[in-house]
C-alpha positions in Angstrom: 23.9 22.7 -21.1 21.8 21.4 -24.0 20.8 17.7 -23.6 19.9 15.9 -26.8 19.5 12.3 -28.0 18.6 10.7 -31.3 15.5 8.7 -30.4 13.5 6.1 -32.3 10.3 7.5 -33.9 8.1 5.9 -36.5 10.7 3.5 -37.8 13.4 6.2 -37.9 15.3 8.6 -35.6 14.5 12.1 -34.4 16.7 14.6 -32.6 15.1 15.1 -29.2 16.1 18.0 -27.0 15.1 17.7 -23.3 12.9 20.5 -22.2 11.2 19.4 -19.0 11.8 21.1 -15.7 12.5 18.4 -13.0 10.1 18.5 -10.1 11.9 20.0 -7.1 13.4 17.4 -4.8 12.9 17.5 -1.1 11.9 15.6 2.0 8.2 15.4 2.8 6.1 14.3 5.7 3.2 11.9 5.0 0.2 13.5 3.5 -2.5 14.4 6.0 -5.5 14.4 3.7 -4.9 11.0 1.9 -3.2 7.7 2.6 -0.7 7.1 -0.2 1.2 3.9 -0.9 3.7 3.5 -3.7 4.0 -0.1 -4.9 7.8 -0.6 -5.1 9.8 -2.7 -7.6 12.8 -4.9 -6.9 16.3 -4.4 -8.2 18.0 -7.4 -9.8 21.5 -8.3 -8.8 23.5 -7.7 -12.0 25.9 -10.5 -11.0 23.1 -13.0 -10.4 21.4 -15.4 -12.8 18.1 -13.6 -13.2 17.2 -15.3 -16.5 13.6 -16.4 -17.0 12.6 -19.3 -14.8 15.4 -18.9 -12.3 15.0 -18.0 -8.6 15.3 -14.2 -8.2 18.7 -12.8 -7.1 18.1 -9.4 -5.6 20.4 -6.4 -5.2 19.4 -5.7 -1.6 21.3 -2.5 -1.3 19.5 -0.7 -4.1 16.2 -2.4 -3.5 16.0 -1.1 0.1 17.6 2.2 -0.9 14.7 2.8 -3.3 12.2 2.2 -0.4 14.1 4.7 1.7 13.8 7.2 -1.1 10.0 6.6 -1.1 9.7 7.0 2.6 11.8 10.2 2.5 9.1 11.7 0.2 6.4 11.0 2.7 5.0 8.0 0.7 4.2 4.7 2.4 5.4 1.4 0.7 3.2 -1.3 -0.6 5.7 -4.2 -0.5 5.8 -7.4 -2.5 2.9 -6.5 -4.8 2.6 -7.2 -8.5 4.9 -4.2 -9.1 7.6 -6.3 -7.4 7.0 -9.0 -10.0 5.0 -11.4 -7.9 4.2 -14.2 -10.3 6.5 -12.6 -13.0 10.0 -13.4 -11.7 9.9 -13.0 -8.0 9.6 -16.4 -6.3 8.2 -17.0 -2.8 11.6 -17.5 -1.1 12.8 -14.1 -2.3 9.4 -12.5 -1.5 9.6 -13.7 2.1 13.1 -12.2 2.5 12.0 -9.0 0.8 9.1 -8.6 3.2 11.3 -9.2 6.3 14.0 -6.8 5.2 11.7 -4.0 4.1 9.5 -4.3 7.2 12.6 -4.1 9.4 13.4 -0.7 8.0 9.9 0.8 7.6 8.9 3.8 9.6 6.0 2.9 12.0 2.8 2.3 10.1 4.1 3.0 6.7 4.3 -0.4 5.1 1.7 -2.8 3.9 2.7 -6.2 2.4 1.2 -8.5 -0.2 -0.3 -11.7 1.1 -0.9 -14.2 -1.6 -0.7 -17.8 -2.6 2.3 -17.9 -4.9 3.9 -20.8 -3.0 1.4 -22.8 -5.1 2.2 -23.4 -8.8 -0.9 -22.7 -10.9 -1.7 -24.0 -14.4 -3.8 -21.9 -16.8 -7.4 -21.3 -15.7 -9.4 -24.5 -16.2 -12.6 -24.9 -18.1 -15.8 -23.5 -16.6 -17.2 -25.7 -13.9 -13.9 -27.5 -13.1 -11.4 -26.8 -10.4 -7.7 -26.0 -10.8 -4.7 -27.8 -9.4 -5.3 -26.8 -5.8 -8.2 -27.2 -3.4 -9.8 -24.3 -1.6 -8.3 -25.6 1.6 -4.8 -25.6 0.0 -5.4 -22.0 -1.2 -6.5 -20.9 2.2 -3.5 -22.6 3.9 -1.1 -20.7 1.5 -2.8 -17.4 2.3 -2.6 -18.2 6.0 1.2 -18.8 5.8 1.7 -15.4 4.2 -0.7 -13.7 6.5 1.2 -15.1 9.5 4.4 -13.5 8.0 2.7 -10.1 7.6 1.6 -10.2 11.2 5.0 -11.4 12.5 6.8 -8.4 10.9 4.1 -6.0 12.0 3.0 -4.9 8.5 -0.6 -4.3 7.3 -1.7 -7.2 5.2 -2.9 -6.8 1.6 -4.9 -9.9 0.6 -3.8 -10.1 -3.0 -5.9 -11.5 -5.8 -4.9 -15.1 -6.2 -4.4 -17.0 -9.4 -4.8 -20.3 -7.5 -8.1 -19.2 -6.0 -9.3 -18.0 -9.4 -8.5 -21.4 -10.8 -10.0 -23.4 -7.9 -13.2 -21.4 -7.3 -16.4 -22.4 -9.2 -18.7 -19.8 -7.7 -18.8 -16.5 -5.6 -19.5 -18.7 -2.6 -16.0 -20.2 -2.9 -14.5 -16.8 -2.7 -16.6 -16.0 0.3 -15.5 -19.2 2.0 -11.8 -18.3 1.6 -12.0 -14.6 2.4 -14.4 -14.9 5.3 -12.0 -17.4 6.8 -8.9 -15.1 6.4 -10.7 -12.0 7.6 -11.8 -13.8 10.7 -8.2 -14.7 11.4 -6.5 -11.4 10.8 -5.6 -9.4 14.0 -5.9 -6.1 12.2 -8.0 -4.7 9.3 -6.7 -5.7 5.9 -6.6 -4.2 2.4 -8.4 -6.3 -0.2 -7.1 -6.4 -3.7 -9.0 -6.5 -7.0 -6.7 -6.7 -9.9 -8.2 -6.7 -13.4 -7.2 -9.1 -16.1 -5.3 -6.4 -18.0 -2.8 -6.6 -15.1 -2.9 -10.5 -15.0 -5.0 -12.4 -17.5 -5.1 -15.4 -15.1 -7.4 -13.3 -12.8 -10.2 -13.0 -15.4 -13.5 -13.6 -13.7 -12.3 -12.9 -10.2 -14.9 -12.9 -7.4 -16.6 -15.7 -9.3 -18.2 -13.9 -12.3 -17.2 -12.6 -15.7 -19.6 -9.7 -15.1 -17.9 -6.9 -13.3 -21.3 -5.7 -12.0 -21.9 -9.1 -10.4 -18.3 -9.2 -9.1 -18.8 -5.8 -7.5 -21.9 -7.1 -5.7 -19.9 -10.0 -4.3 -17.1 -7.8 -3.0 -19.4 -5.2 -1.5 -21.3 -7.9 0.3 -18.0 -9.3 1.6 -17.0 -5.9 2.9 -20.3 -5.1 4.4 -20.3 -8.4 6.3 -16.7 -7.9 7.5 -16.5 -4.1 7.8 -14.5 -4.1 11.0 -11.9 -6.3 9.4 -11.5 -4.4 6.2 -9.5 -1.2 6.1 -10.1 -0.7 2.4 -9.9 -2.3 -1.1 -7.4 -1.5 -3.8 -9.1 -1.5 -7.2 -7.1 -1.8 -10.4 -9.6 -2.0 -13.3 -8.5 1.2 -15.2 -12.1 2.3 -15.2 -12.7 5.5 -13.2 -16.5 5.4 -13.4 -16.6 1.9 -12.1 -14.3 2.7 -9.3 -16.4 5.7 -8.2 -19.5 3.6 -8.3 -17.9 1.0 -6.0 -16.4 3.7 -3.8 -19.9 5.1 -3.2 -21.2 1.7 -2.0 -18.5 1.1 0.6 -19.5 1.3 4.3 -18.5 4.4 6.1 -14.8 4.2 7.2 -13.8 1.6 4.5 -11.4 3.2 2.1 -11.1 2.8 -1.7 -7.5 2.7 -2.6 -7.2 3.6 -6.2 -5.0 1.4 -8.3 -6.1 3.2 -11.5 -2.8 4.2 -13.1 -4.7 6.1 -15.8 -7.1 8.3 -13.8 -5.5 8.7 -10.4 -5.5 12.6 -10.2 -9.3 12.9 -10.4 -9.9 9.8 -8.2 -7.6 11.0 -5.4 -9.0 14.5 -5.6 -12.5 13.0 -5.3 -16.0 14.5 -5.7 -18.7 15.9 -3.5 -19.3 12.4 -2.1 -16.0 10.7 -1.4 -12.4 10.5 -2.6 -9.9 7.6 -3.2 -6.8 7.0 -1.2 -3.8 5.7 -3.3 -2.0 2.4 -3.7 -0.3 2.8 -7.1 2.6 1.4 -9.1 2.9 4.6 -11.0 3.8 6.4 -7.7 7.1 4.6 -7.7 7.9 6.1 -11.1 6.7 9.7 -10.3 7.4 9.7 -6.6 8.7 13.4 -6.4 5.7 14.6 -8.4 3.3 12.5 -6.3 4.8 13.9 -3.1 4.5 17.5 -4.4 0.9 17.0 -5.6 -0.2 15.5 -2.3 1.4 18.4 -0.4 -0.5 20.8 -2.5 -3.7 18.9 -1.8 -3.1 19.1 1.9 -2.6 22.9 1.5 -5.9 23.2 -0.5 -3.9 24.4 -3.5 -5.8 22.5 -6.3 -4.2 24.5 -9.1 -0.7 23.2 -8.1 -2.1 19.7 -7.5 -3.5 19.7 -11.1 -0.4 21.3 -12.6 2.0 18.8 -11.1 0.0 15.7 -11.8 -1.3 16.6 -15.3 1.9 15.9 -17.2 2.4 12.6 -15.4 -0.8 11.1 -16.8 0.5 10.6 -20.4 3.6 9.0 -18.9 1.5 6.7 -16.8 -0.7 5.7 -19.7 2.4 4.9 -21.7 4.0 2.8 -19.0 0.7 0.9 -18.3 -0.2 0.5 -22.0 -1.1 -2.9 -23.3 0.1 -5.5 -22.5 -0.3 -3.8 -19.2 1.4 -6.5 -17.1 4.8 -5.3 -18.6 4.4 -2.0 -16.8 7.1 -3.2 -14.4 9.7 -2.8 -17.2 8.9 1.0 -17.3 9.1 1.3 -13.6 12.6 -0.3 -13.5 13.6 1.7 -16.6 12.9 5.1 -14.9 14.5 3.9 -11.6 17.7 3.2 -13.6 17.6 6.5 -15.5 17.2 8.3 -12.2 20.2 6.6 -10.6 18.3 4.3 -8.1 19.9 1.2 -9.5 23.2 0.4 -11.3 21.8 -1.3 -14.4 18.7 -1.8 -16.4 18.1 -5.5 -15.5 15.2 -7.2 -13.9 14.5 -10.5 -12.2 13.1 -13.0 -14.7 14.8 -11.1 -17.5 11.8 -8.8 -17.7 13.8 -5.8 -19.0 13.0 -7.2 -22.4 9.3 -6.7 -21.9 9.3 -3.4 -23.8 10.9 -2.4 -27.1 13.4 0.5 -27.6 10.8 2.6 -29.4 8.4 2.1 -26.4 11.2 3.1 -24.0 12.0 6.1 -26.1 8.4 7.3 -25.8 8.6 6.7 -22.1 11.8 8.8 -21.9 10.2 11.7 -23.7 7.1 11.7 -21.5 9.2 11.3 -18.4 11.1 14.4 -19.4 7.9 16.4 -20.1 6.5 15.3 -16.7 9.6 16.5 -14.9 10.4 13.2 -13.3 13.9 12.8 -14.8 15.5 14.0 -11.6 19.0 14.2 -13.1 18.5 14.8 -16.9 22.2 14.6 -17.7 22.5 11.1 -16.1 19.3 10.0 -17.8 20.6 11.1 -21.2 23.9 9.3 -20.6 22.3 6.1 -19.5 19.6 5.9 -22.2 22.2 6.7 -24.8 24.2 3.7 -23.6 21.1 1.4 -23.9 20.3 2.8 -27.4 23.8 2.1 -28.6 23.8 -1.4 -27.3 20.5 -1.9 -29.1 22.0 -0.8 -32.4 20.8 2.8 -32.4 23.3 5.7 -33.0 22.2 8.0 -30.2 
């Protein structure tokens, strides 16, 4: 059966014929050679008021169903991260319920949860030398509340980068004060989280410096001083050379979890010194390909690893293109095309974060990457969206 659509291109329309071969579906055991977390999105309840500024109303059946899908592929789930729209539509009450529900279903040891401070409202970053709306003690207390939840449900904590801390801190010492306190309290090693401003502009200057070199010094010192309390650090700077340099400075036994959605194949493969484990939003979009590539890596079949991952990189670069923080729209779009949710809607109304031409390019690249698992369904659904948008598909 020939599958075609008329897709937006350069201000006009082109006839596009699907040609990709979907990656074979299957059930996988977790990879032996790498730890791999997919940061999962949430599915909005289509009957709820998920307009901007409203509390999130979640479709729990499909949200949890998507996590079961990831677990079946051997991936672990990074829950309630920025991919789940923390700070972009997902409020704390919904986040708490999400963590509880997801942790209750997770296979042993295969869930980590975001621990942040988003109970606190945060104004834009204040002028240099001044503090934000919340004291360091208030920021610490917010972290502590969420850390207690992670420990209660038995999930590994991910200490998320905090807008409130970035606004309150006036020096690297303020970061050390908060993080040293939290690491001292945690009953198990945590994953730290360094999210660049391309993912969240409110985090510009995190770790107390606008210099990434100085920031790296701060975080390495923090890890060295707390090595027994740090499992690893997730780094999302979209800069492979900077990630490798940081990776090589980490103490033995502390992991670098790549959050680089542009360069993940080479970073996960590693070099003669070290490799990166994975904690990636793009893995939610390319889950079957990620599972197949990791299986090949376990088998020492680097040719298959490269062949499976290579066509996913242009797709990832498209989904995470500037403004990068709208990548969540692409994740939900592909979940909808692949039948993991009933509609293309998002909490906070974020489905409007990308244009139809952008989504058309995402569709093409997803086909070429083999991650449209049911091409006929994908064509039907995207055709519906295009027609609603005024495009004769």
